[in-house]
N, CA, C and O atoms as a CHARMM CRD file, in Angstrom:
* protein
*
  216
    1    1 MET  N    -48.94500-119.31100  99.36400 PROA 1      0.00000
    2    1 MET  CA   -49.60600-118.68000  98.25300 PROA 1      0.00000
    3    1 MET  C    -49.89000-117.20800  98.54800 PROA 1      0.00000
    4    1 MET  O    -49.54300-116.33900  97.74800 PROA 1      0.00000
    5    2 LEU  N    -50.51600-116.92400  99.68500 PROA 2      0.00000
    6    2 LEU  CA   -50.78900-115.53800 100.02300 PROA 2      0.00000
    7    2 LEU  C    -49.50700-114.76400 100.28800 PROA 2      0.00000
    8    2 LEU  O    -49.40500-113.58600  99.94600 PROA 2      0.00000
    9    3 GLY  N    -48.53200-115.42500 100.89400 PROA 3      0.00000
   10    3 GLY  CA   -47.25000-114.77900 101.16800 PROA 3      0.00000
   11    3 GLY  C    -46.55700-114.33000  99.89700 PROA 3      0.00000
   12    3 GLY  O    -45.94500-113.26300  99.86800 PROA 3      0.00000
   13    4 ALA  N    -46.64500-115.12500  98.85800 PROA 4      0.00000
   14    4 ALA  CA   -46.03100-114.77200  97.57400 PROA 4      0.00000
   15    4 ALA  C    -46.67900-113.52900  96.98000 PROA 4      0.00000
   16    4 ALA  O    -46.04300-112.78100  96.23700 PROA 4      0.00000
   17    5 LEU  N    -47.95000-113.31500  97.31400 PROA 5      0.00000
   18    5 LEU  CA   -48.66900-112.13100  96.82100 PROA 5      0.00000
   19    5 LEU  C    -48.56900-110.95700  97.78800 PROA 5      0.00000
   20    5 LEU  O    -49.18200-109.91100  97.57400 PROA 5      0.00000
   21    6 LYS  N    -47.77900-111.14100  98.86800 PROA 6      0.00000
   22    6 LYS  CA   -47.59500-110.12200  99.91100 PROA 6      0.00000
   23    6 LYS  C    -48.90600-109.79700 100.65500 PROA 6      0.00000
   24    6 LYS  O    -49.10700-108.67300 101.11400 PROA 6      0.00000
   25    7 VAL  N    -49.77900-110.78900 100.76100 PROA 7      0.00000
   26    7 VAL  CA   -51.02800-110.64500 101.50100 PROA 7      0.00000
   27    7 VAL  C    -50.80200-111.19300 102.89900 PROA 7      0.00000
   28    7 VAL  O    -50.43600-112.36000 103.04100 PROA 7      0.00000
   29    8 PRO  N    -51.00900-110.38400 103.94500 PROA 8      0.00000
   30    8 PRO  CA   -50.80400-110.89400 105.30400 PROA 8      0.00000
   31    8 PRO  C    -51.81700-111.98300 105.64500 PROA 8      0.00000
   32    8 PRO  O    -52.99100-111.88700 105.28700 PROA 8      0.00000
   33    9 ALA  N    -51.35500-113.00500 106.33200 PROA 9      0.00000
   34    9 ALA  CA   -52.23000-114.11400 106.71800 PROA 9      0.00000
   35    9 ALA  C    -51.78700-114.65800 108.07000 PROA 9      0.00000
   36    9 ALA  O    -50.61700-114.55400 108.43900 PROA 9      0.00000
   37   10 PHE  N    -52.72100-115.23300 108.79800 PROA 10     0.00000
   38   10 PHE  CA   -52.41300-115.85900 110.07900 PROA 10     0.00000
   39   10 PHE  C    -51.79000-117.22500 109.84100 PROA 10     0.00000
   40   10 PHE  O    -52.04400-117.87000 108.82300 PROA 10     0.00000
   41   11 HSD  N    -50.97600-117.65200 110.78500 PROA 11     0.00000
   42   11 HSD  CA   -50.38600-118.98000 110.70500 PROA 11     0.00000
   43   11 HSD  C    -51.08700-119.94900 111.66000 PROA 11     0.00000
   44   11 HSD  O    -50.81900-121.15000 111.63900 PROA 11     0.00000
   45   12 ALA  N    -51.98500-119.42300 112.49600 PROA 12     0.00000
   46   12 ALA  CA   -52.77300-120.27000 113.39200 PROA 12     0.00000
   47   12 ALA  C    -53.93600-120.86300 112.60500 PROA 12     0.00000
   48   12 ALA  O    -54.32000-120.34000 111.56000 PROA 12     0.00000
   49   13 PHE  N    -54.48500-121.94500 113.10900 PROA 13     0.00000
   50   13 PHE  CA   -55.59300-122.59700 112.42300 PROA 13     0.00000
   51   13 PHE  C    -56.49200-123.27500 113.43800 PROA 13     0.00000
   52   13 PHE  O    -56.11200-123.46900 114.59300 PROA 13     0.00000
   53   14 VAL  N    -57.68200-123.63000 112.99700 PROA 14     0.00000
   54   14 VAL  CA   -58.63300-124.35400 113.83900 PROA 14     0.00000
   55   14 VAL  C    -58.80700-125.73700 113.24200 PROA 14     0.00000
   56   14 VAL  O    -59.24600-125.88300 112.10200 PROA 14     0.00000
   57   15 ARG  N    -58.46300-126.74100 114.01800 PROA 15     0.00000
   58   15 ARG  CA   -58.62600-128.12200 113.57200 PROA 15     0.00000
   59   15 ARG  C    -60.10000-128.52600 113.64900 PROA 15     0.00000
   60   15 ARG  O    -60.87200-127.93800 114.40700 PROA 15     0.00000
   61   16 ALA  N    -60.47700-129.51000 112.87800 PROA 16     0.00000
   62   16 ALA  CA   -61.85000-130.02600 112.91800 PROA 16     0.00000
   63   16 ALA  C    -61.91000-131.16200 113.94700 PROA 16     0.00000
   64   16 ALA  O    -61.38500-132.25200 113.71700 PROA 16     0.00000
   65   17 TYR  N    -62.55000-130.89000 115.06800 PROA 17     0.00000
   66   17 TYR  CA   -62.71200-131.88400 116.12100 PROA 17     0.00000
   67   17 TYR  C    -64.17500-132.30000 116.20500 PROA 17     0.00000
   68   17 TYR  O    -65.06600-131.54100 115.82400 PROA 17     0.00000
   69   18 LYS  N    -64.41000-133.47800 116.69400 PROA 18     0.00000
   70   18 LYS  CA   -65.77500-133.96600 116.90100 PROA 18     0.00000
   71   18 LYS  C    -66.53600-133.02900 117.83600 PROA 18     0.00000
   72   18 LYS  O    -67.74600-132.85400 117.69500 PROA 18     0.00000
   73   19 THR  N    -65.84200-132.44200 118.76900 PROA 19     0.00000
   74   19 THR  CA   -66.50500-131.55500 119.72800 PROA 19     0.00000
   75   19 THR  C    -67.09900-130.32900 119.05300 PROA 19     0.00000
   76   19 THR  O    -68.05800-129.75700 119.57200 PROA 19     0.00000
   77   20 HSD  N    -66.55500-129.90200 117.90300 PROA 20     0.00000
   78   20 HSD  CA   -67.14500-128.77600 117.18100 PROA 20     0.00000
   79   20 HSD  C    -68.57300-129.12400 116.75500 PROA 20     0.00000
   80   20 HSD  O    -69.48000-128.30100 116.88200 PROA 20     0.00000
   81   21 GLU  N    -68.76600-130.32500 116.25800 PROA 21     0.00000
   82   21 GLU  CA   -70.10700-130.76900 115.86700 PROA 21     0.00000
   83   21 GLU  C    -71.01000-130.87100 117.09600 PROA 21     0.00000
   84   21 GLU  O    -72.16800-130.45400 117.07300 PROA 21     0.00000
   85   22 ARG  N    -70.46200-131.42600 118.14700 PROA 22     0.00000
   86   22 ARG  CA   -71.24400-131.66500 119.36000 PROA 22     0.00000
   87   22 ARG  C    -71.76500-130.36200 119.96900 PROA 22     0.00000
   88   22 ARG  O    -72.94000-130.27000 120.32400 PROA 22     0.00000
   89   23 VAL  N    -70.89300-129.35400 120.08900 PROA 23     0.00000
   90   23 VAL  CA   -71.34000-128.09800 120.70900 PROA 23     0.00000
   91   23 VAL  C    -72.35300-127.38000 119.83000 PROA 23     0.00000
   92   23 VAL  O    -73.25600-126.71600 120.34100 PROA 23     0.00000
   93   24 ALA  N    -72.21300-127.50600 118.50800 PROA 24     0.00000
   94   24 ALA  CA   -73.19500-126.88900 117.60800 PROA 24     0.00000
   95   24 ALA  C    -74.56500-127.53000 117.80300 PROA 24     0.00000
   96   24 ALA  O    -75.58000-126.83500 117.83900 PROA 24     0.00000
   97   25 LEU  N    -74.59200-128.84400 117.92700 PROA 25     0.00000
   98   25 LEU  CA   -75.85900-129.54900 118.13600 PROA 25     0.00000
   99   25 LEU  C    -76.46600-129.23600 119.50000 PROA 25     0.00000
  100   25 LEU  O    -77.68700-129.18400 119.64800 PROA 25     0.00000
  101   26 GLU  N    -75.59800-129.02800 120.50000 PROA 26     0.00000
  102   26 GLU  CA   -76.06700-128.72600 121.85700 PROA 26     0.00000
  103   26 GLU  C    -76.40300-127.25000 122.02700 PROA 26     0.00000
  104   26 GLU  O    -77.04500-126.87100 123.00700 PROA 26     0.00000
  105   27 GLY  N    -75.97700-126.41500 121.08700 PROA 27     0.00000
  106   27 GLY  CA   -76.26400-124.98100 121.16900 PROA 27     0.00000
  107   27 GLY  C    -75.44100-124.25300 122.21700 PROA 27     0.00000
  108   27 GLY  O    -75.89700-123.26500 122.79200 PROA 27     0.00000
  109   28 VAL  N    -74.23100-124.73600 122.46700 PROA 28     0.00000
  110   28 VAL  CA   -73.35400-124.09000 123.44100 PROA 28     0.00000
  111   28 VAL  C    -72.06200-123.67500 122.75200 PROA 28     0.00000
  112   28 VAL  O    -71.77200-124.12800 121.64500 PROA 28     0.00000
  113   29 SER  N    -71.27900-122.80800 123.40900 PROA 29     0.00000
  114   29 SER  CA   -70.01200-122.38300 122.81900 PROA 29     0.00000
  115   29 SER  C    -68.95800-123.46600 122.98900 PROA 29     0.00000
  116   29 SER  O    -69.12100-124.38800 123.78800 PROA 29     0.00000
  117   30 ILE  N    -67.88900-123.34400 122.23800 PROA 30     0.00000
  118   30 ILE  CA   -66.79400-124.31400 122.31800 PROA 30     0.00000
  119   30 ILE  C    -66.19900-124.33800 123.72500 PROA 30     0.00000
  120   30 ILE  O    -65.67200-125.36200 124.15900 PROA 30     0.00000
  121   31 HSD  N    -66.28100-123.22400 124.42800 PROA 31     0.00000
  122   31 HSD  CA   -65.73000-123.14400 125.78600 PROA 31     0.00000
  123   31 HSD  C    -66.55800-123.95200 126.78200 PROA 31     0.00000
  124   31 HSD  O    -66.06600-124.29800 127.85600 PROA 31     0.00000
  125   32 GLN  N    -67.80600-124.25600 126.43800 PROA 32     0.00000
  126   32 GLN  CA   -68.68100-125.00300 127.34000 PROA 32     0.00000
  127   32 GLN  C    -68.76000-126.48900 126.99400 PROA 32     0.00000
  128   32 GLN  O    -69.32900-127.27000 127.75700 PROA 32     0.00000
  129   33 GLY  N    -68.20700-126.88000 125.87800 PROA 33     0.00000
  130   33 GLY  CA   -68.31100-128.26400 125.43600 PROA 33     0.00000
  131   33 GLY  C    -67.46100-129.20800 126.26700 PROA 33     0.00000
  132   33 GLY  O    -66.42200-128.82500 126.80500 PROA 33     0.00000
  133   34 ALA  N    -67.91800-130.44700 126.36200 PROA 34     0.00000
  134   34 ALA  CA   -67.17300-131.46500 127.08500 PROA 34     0.00000
  135   34 ALA  C    -65.92700-131.86800 126.28500 PROA 34     0.00000
  136   34 ALA  O    -65.99100-132.01300 125.06400 PROA 34     0.00000
  137   35 ASN  N    -64.82300-132.04400 126.96100 PROA 35     0.00000
  138   35 ASN  CA   -63.56300-132.46600 126.33400 PROA 35     0.00000
  139   35 ASN  C    -63.13100-131.53600 125.20000 PROA 35     0.00000
  140   35 ASN  O    -62.65000-132.00200 124.16700 PROA 35     0.00000
  141   36 ALA  N    -63.29500-130.25200 125.38200 PROA 36     0.00000
  142   36 ALA  CA   -63.05800-129.29900 124.30800 PROA 36     0.00000
  143   36 ALA  C    -61.80100-128.46400 124.51000 PROA 36     0.00000
  144   36 ALA  O    -61.63100-127.44900 123.83400 PROA 36     0.00000
  145   37 ARG  N    -60.92900-128.85700 125.40700 PROA 37     0.00000
  146   37 ARG  CA   -59.77600-128.03700 125.76100 PROA 37     0.00000
  147   37 ARG  C    -58.90200-127.67100 124.55000 PROA 37     0.00000
  148   37 ARG  O    -58.57700-126.49800 124.36600 PROA 37     0.00000
  149   38 GLU  N    -58.52400-128.63700 123.73700 PROA 38     0.00000
  150   38 GLU  CA   -57.65700-128.34400 122.58700 PROA 38     0.00000
  151   38 GLU  C    -58.40600-127.55500 121.52000 PROA 38     0.00000
  152   38 GLU  O    -57.83500-126.65900 120.89700 PROA 38     0.00000
  153   39 ALA  N    -59.66200-127.87500 121.30700 PROA 39     0.00000
  154   39 ALA  CA   -60.46800-127.10700 120.35600 PROA 39     0.00000
  155   39 ALA  C    -60.58100-125.66200 120.81700 PROA 39     0.00000
  156   39 ALA  O    -60.51000-124.73800 120.00600 PROA 39     0.00000
  157   40 GLN  N    -60.75300-125.47000 122.10100 PROA 40     0.00000
  158   40 GLN  CA   -60.82400-124.12400 122.67000 PROA 40     0.00000
  159   40 GLN  C    -59.50800-123.38800 122.44300 PROA 40     0.00000
  160   40 GLN  O    -59.51600-122.20900 122.09100 PROA 40     0.00000
  161   41 ARG  N    -58.40100-124.05200 122.63600 PROA 41     0.00000
  162   41 ARG  CA   -57.09400-123.42000 122.42200 PROA 41     0.00000
  163   41 ARG  C    -56.92500-122.94600 120.98300 PROA 41     0.00000
  164   41 ARG  O    -56.34000-121.89000 120.74200 PROA 41     0.00000
  165   42 ASN  N    -57.43800-123.72600 120.01800 PROA 42     0.00000
  166   42 ASN  CA   -57.36800-123.30900 118.61300 PROA 42     0.00000
  167   42 ASN  C    -58.06500-121.97900 118.41500 PROA 42     0.00000
  168   42 ASN  O    -57.50500-121.07000 117.80200 PROA 42     0.00000
  169   43 TYR  N    -59.27700-121.85200 118.92400 PROA 43     0.00000
  170   43 TYR  CA   -60.02200-120.60000 118.79200 PROA 43     0.00000
  171   43 TYR  C    -59.33200-119.46900 119.54600 PROA 43     0.00000
  172   43 TYR  O    -59.28400-118.33800 119.06300 PROA 43     0.00000
  173   44 ASP  N    -58.80600-119.76600 120.71100 PROA 44     0.00000
  174   44 ASP  CA   -58.11900-118.73800 121.49400 PROA 44     0.00000
  175   44 ASP  C    -56.88300-118.20800 120.75900 PROA 44     0.00000
  176   44 ASP  O    -56.59500-117.01300 120.82600 PROA 44     0.00000
  177   45 ARG  N    -56.15100-119.07900 120.06300 PROA 45     0.00000
  178   45 ARG  CA   -54.98100-118.64000 119.29200 PROA 45     0.00000
  179   45 ARG  C    -55.39100-117.69300 118.16700 PROA 45     0.00000
  180   45 ARG  O    -54.71900-116.69200 117.91900 PROA 45     0.00000
  181   46 ILE  N    -56.48400-118.00700 117.49100 PROA 46     0.00000
  182   46 ILE  CA   -56.97700-117.13900 116.42200 PROA 46     0.00000
  183   46 ILE  C    -57.39500-115.78800 117.00700 PROA 46     0.00000
  184   46 ILE  O    -57.05200-114.73800 116.46300 PROA 46     0.00000
  185   47 ALA  N    -58.13000-115.82100 118.10600 PROA 47     0.00000
  186   47 ALA  CA   -58.58000-114.57800 118.74200 PROA 47     0.00000
  187   47 ALA  C    -57.38800-113.72900 119.16900 PROA 47     0.00000
  188   47 ALA  O    -57.41500-112.50600 119.02500 PROA 47     0.00000
  189   48 GLU  N    -56.35400-114.35700 119.68800 PROA 48     0.00000
  190   48 GLU  CA   -55.16200-113.63400 120.09700 PROA 48     0.00000
  191   48 GLU  C    -54.49800-112.96600 118.89100 PROA 48     0.00000
  192   48 GLU  O    -54.07500-111.81300 118.97800 PROA 48     0.00000
  193   49 LYS  N    -54.40600-113.67700 117.77700 PROA 49     0.00000
  194   49 LYS  CA   -53.81600-113.11300 116.56100 PROA 49     0.00000
  195   49 LYS  C    -54.61100-111.90500 116.07600 PROA 49     0.00000
  196   49 LYS  O    -54.03800-110.87800 115.71200 PROA 49     0.00000
  197   50 VAL  N    -55.94000-112.03900 116.07400 PROA 50     0.00000
  198   50 VAL  CA   -56.79100-110.95800 115.58900 PROA 50     0.00000
  199   50 VAL  C    -56.63200-109.72100 116.47600 PROA 50     0.00000
  200   50 VAL  O    -56.50600-108.60600 115.96900 PROA 50     0.00000
  201   51 THR  N    -56.63600-109.90900 117.76600 PROA 51     0.00000
  202   51 THR  CA   -56.53700-108.76100 118.65700 PROA 51     0.00000
  203   51 THR  C    -55.16200-108.12200 118.62200 PROA 51     0.00000
  204   51 THR  O    -55.04500-106.91300 118.82100 PROA 51     0.00000
  205   52 CYS  N    -54.12400-108.89600 118.37400 PROA 52     0.00000
  206   52 CYS  CA   -52.77400-108.33300 118.26800 PROA 52     0.00000
  207   52 CYS  C    -52.62000-107.52000 116.98900 PROA 52     0.00000
  208   52 CYS  O    -51.94600-106.49000 116.98100 PROA 52     0.00000
  209   53 GLU  N    -53.24200-107.97900 115.91400 PROA 53     0.00000
  210   53 GLU  CA   -53.13900-107.28500 114.62600 PROA 53     0.00000
  211   53 GLU  C    -53.91100-105.97900 114.62300 PROA 53     0.00000
  212   53 GLU  O    -53.53300-105.05000 113.91000 PROA 53     0.00000
  213   54 TRP  N    -54.99200-105.88000 115.40400 PROA 54     0.00000
  214   54 TRP  CA   -55.79500-104.67700 115.42200 PROA 54     0.00000
  215   54 TRP  C    -55.25700-103.76600 116.46900 PROA 54     0.00000
  216   54 TRP  O    -55.78600-102.67200 116.66600 PROA 54     0.00000
């Protein structure tokens, strides 16, 4: 949809994992959460895209 309008968009995404809820309740970052490796990778991919674009 955005591509058809010539609006640049990222192709990376963040999946909804149970660990996202858990770290929010514990008050810690996704990098500190237990069993959060794949969730962390999702955020890292987005961060990489943002820093490459800027």
